[in-house]
N, C-alpha and C positions, 0 to 999 in steps of 0.2 A: 504494500500500500504506500502511496506517495504522500509524504507529510511535508513536502517542500513549501507549500503555501503557508502552513502553520509556522514552520521553522524560520522562514524568511521574516515573517511578522515578529516572531520572538526576538530575532537578532536585532531588528530595528528598535524594539523596546529596550533591549540590553544596551545598545549604543546610546540611546537617549538618556537612560537612567544612570549610566556610568560612561560618560564621554571621555574620549582620549584627551581632549583639550577642554578645560573648563570654560564656561561662559557665565556672564553675569547672572542670568536667570537661574541657571543650575546652582551656582554658588549660593545664591540667596535661599533657594529652596532647601539646600543641604545644610547650610551653616547659619542662616539668618544674616543679618547685617554685620559685617566684620569691621574691624578697625581699619581706617584708611591705609595704614602701613602694610596690611595683608596683601599679598600678591599671588598671582596664579602659580608661580614657581614654589610657593609654600605648600600648595595643595598637591603638586605633582608626586611627592613621596607617598601620598595615599593612593593616587590614581594609577601610577605606573605599575607597581607590583600586582595590583588586583586586575587592572585592565589587561595586562600582558597575559595572565593566565586565562582570562575569559577569551582572549583572541586566539589562544592555542586550541580552542574548540571544546569538545565534550559532546556527549550524546544529546544533551538538552531534553532528556526524557521527562524530567521532573516538571519544568514549566509546560511542556507539551501535555503531560497528564493533567495538569491543572486546567488547561483550556478544554481538553476533551471531556473531563468530568463536568465542567460548566455546561458544555453543549449537551451532554447526555442528560443531565438533570433538567435542562430547559425543555428538551424534547419530551421527556417523561411528564413534566408538569404543564406543558403547553404554554410556557412563558415566552417572552421576547428573546429568542435565541441570539439575534444579532447584537442587541444591547448587552446581554449577559457575556457574550464572547468578547465584546469590546473591553469590558471591565476585567475579564479574565486575562486578556493579553497585557493589560496595564499592570496587573499584579504578577505576571510571569517572572520578572526579574527577582522578585522577593526570594523565591526558592533557589534560583540559580546562584544568586549572590551569597546566600547562606552556605550553599554547597562549596562555592569557590573559597570563601573565607576558611571553611573547615579543612579544605585541602592544603592551604598554605600552613595552617597550624599543624595539621597531620604530618606534613613533611618535616617540620621542625621537631616535633615530638618523637617521630620515628627515625630521625637522622637520615632520611631518604635524600639521595642526591639528584634524582630526576623526577620530573612530573610531565606527562604528556610528551615525552621525548626530548625535553629541554631541561637545563639545570633548574632545580627547585628555586622558588622565589627568594628564600633566605640566602642562597648561594649567590644569586645574581644581584640582589639589592642589599644584602646584609641582614643579619638576624634581627637587629633592632627595628629596622625599617619594615621588613616583612611582617614581623609580629604586630607592630602597631597598625599597619595598613589592613591586615586581615581582621583585627579587632574592630577597626573602624567600619569595615564593610558589613559586619553583623548588624550594626546600627544603621548604616546608610541604607540597607535593604528595606527598612521599614518606611522610608520616604514614599515607597509605592502605595502604602496604605494611606499615609497622610495626604497625598495628592490625588487620591481616588475620588471620583465624582459620585458620592453616595451619601447616605444618611450618617449622622454621628453615631447612631446606634450600631450600624453595621461596621463602621470603622473600629469602634470599641471592641466588638466581638473578634474582628480580624486581628487586632493588635494583641488581644489577650491570647488568642490561639498561637500567634507567631512567637510570643515570648515563652509560652509553655513548651512549644516544640523545640525551641533553641536550648532551653534548659535540659530537656530530655536528651537532646543531641550530646550535650556535654557530659551528662550522666553516663551515656553509653561509652563515650570516649574514656571517661575515668575508669570504667570497668575494664576496658580493653588494655589500657596502659598498666593498670595494677597487675593484671594477669601476665603480661609479657615482660614486665620488669622483674616480677618475682618468679624466678625460675622454678621454685618449689610449688607454686600454686597450680591447681588443676581444677578449673571450674567444671561443673556438670554440663551436659549438653543443654539442659533446660536453662542454665545460667547463661550459657553462650547465646542461645536464641533470644533471651531477654536483652542481652547486650546489643545484638544486631538489630533488634526491633527498635531500640533507642538510637543507636549510632547511625544506622543506614535507613531503617524503616521510618524514622520520624519525619524526614523531609518529604518522602513520598506520601506519608500520611497528611502532612501539612498541605501539599498540593491538592490531594483529593478532597480534603475537608474544605479548603477555600473554594475550589471550583464548585462543589456541591452546595455550599452555603450561598454563593453568589446567585444561584438559580432559585433561591427561596426555599430550600429543603428544610424540614424540621430537624431538630437536634439529633433525634434517633437515627435518621438517615445519614446525616453528616458523620456521626460516629461510626456507622457501618462502613461508609466509604473510606474513612480513615483507617479502620482496621484492615480492610481488604488491601489497601495500598501498603500498609506497614508489612503485611505478610509478603507482598511482592518484593518490597525493598529488602526484606530479610533473605528472600530467595536469591536475589541478585548478589547479595554479599557472599552467600555460600558459593554460588557459581564463580564469583571472583576469586574466592579462596582456592577453588579447584583449578581455575585457569592459571593462577599464580604458580601452581605446582606442575602443571602439565606443559604449558607453552610460554607462560609469562604474560602478565597483563600489558596491553599496549602502553608504551612510554615508560614501562618499569622493567626491572630485571627479574628473570625467572628465579624463583626461590627466595626472593628478598624477605618474604614472610618468615622463612626458616631462620634467616640471619637475625631478624627482629625478635625471634622467640615467640611469635604469635601463637596463641592457643586456638587455632582455627578448627572448624568442625572436623576435617579429616584427621587432625591430630587427636582430637578428643574421642572420635570413634575408634581410632587405633588403640588408644590407652584403655578405653572402656572394654574393648573386646579382648585385649591381651592381658589386662589386669595391671593395676598401678605398680605392683612390686615384681612383675615378670621380668625375665631377662631381656625380652624383646623391647619392652617399654624402656628399660634401662639403656638399651642400645640407642633408641631414638632420642632419649633425653641427653645422652652423651653427644650425639650429633648436633642437637640444638645448642648445647653449651659450646662446643667447638666452633660451630658456624658463627655464633655470636661474637667470639673473640677473634676469629680468623678472617671473617668477612665473606663476601659473595663468591670469591674464588676458591674457598675452602672445599676440599673433597667431601667434607661432612655434609655440605648442602645436597649434593647429588645422592649421597648415601641415604640421607633422611627421606628425600623424595622417593627413592627406590623402595624403602621400607613401607612408606605410605601407599604407594601404587600397588606393590605386590600383595599387600594385605587386603586389598579391596576397599580400604577406607575412603579413598578418593572417589571411587565410583559410587559408593553409598551416599557420600555427601552430595555428589552431583544429583543423584536421584531425589534426595531430600529438597535440594534447592529448586529443582524443576517442579516438584510437587507443590511447593509453596506458591510459585508463580502461577501455576495452573489453577490452584484453588482460589487465589486472589482474583484472577480474571473471571472465574465463574461467579464469585461473590459480586463483582461489579455488574455482571449480566443480570443477576437476581435483583440487584438494586435498581438498575436503570431499565431493564427489560432486554430479553435475549435478541429481539429484532431491532433494538435501538442502534442505528448506524454508528453513533459515537461510541457506544459500548463495544461494538464489533471492532472499531478502530483501536480501542484500548488493548484488546487481545492481540490484534495484529501488530501493534506497536511493540509489545513485549515479546511476541514471537520473533520479530525481526531483530531483537537485541540478544536473543539466546543463540549461541553457536549451534549450527545445524546438528552436530553430534549429540546435543542434549535435547533435541526435539523428538517427539514421538513420530511414529510412521505416518500419522495423519498430518504432520507438519504443524501441529498446534502445541503450545506450551502446556 
């Protein structure tokens, strides 16, 4: 399915909300009236690190999901789809900018040296500048809500939802950091899923909730849409974990999760099936420890990947991720209606994002 019309409009909104060169109107909307001595070049250390990462691309599936959910709910409710879509496009940068900010912070926290095939922002611009710019972008994202043509009541609901999901995002990251910094910690699979629901699922949940809310849905329906999207977000995190071990994620190095000591689902399945005190688990833990100290070129990285692949843990994790995505898409169809064209587009969107090897024979997620 061709999403280019949607994506082109989303890119225009991103460019308008986060311009490469600041102008007077944007500056006032972003910062209010500044002291006369403030100049454009004072703002560039905020814009350049964030804008450069946005320019490197990304799937843009979160803002696209927001728009599709708004369309789907408008069709179901029989409301003005054109007006709802217009407001949805205006809010699309909200989720993309939160995601962008989290990636800059993520690379700092994980000591990753590349992002989307280029040096990480903290390497290109310095740790202090990248850290500050990403923090700013979390707050800058909310200007989409402030500048929305809508009632004060809706703006208050949107702002409350936005701040809630950003807090949940940081909770998920805190859980992930704790587990991979503490080599002896071993979360349960349920704890891992709770973490990814927050860390990865929360932005997809925010997108679906906002889109559904814009079309006038009741709170119960908004919550159902958010839960469906969070499930899909968790599924994609699991698939990403698998791809990291099999071929490497685009713009990243194969096995860098091993070097970071991440307790990904394949690792947890392996430990659960072998037993925490087993010889094979001890062998994997030794590989993780060596890889952490020796880096991505360590033979321990490939050995760890081999153990996970041979055990079937990677395949089982992939099946779990695919199941979450498929269930989430089915949940969307039950919310919006199976014949709803925008609900069908949502399923097609996620089917297009899952590598073909993880698709079923019917080519559906």
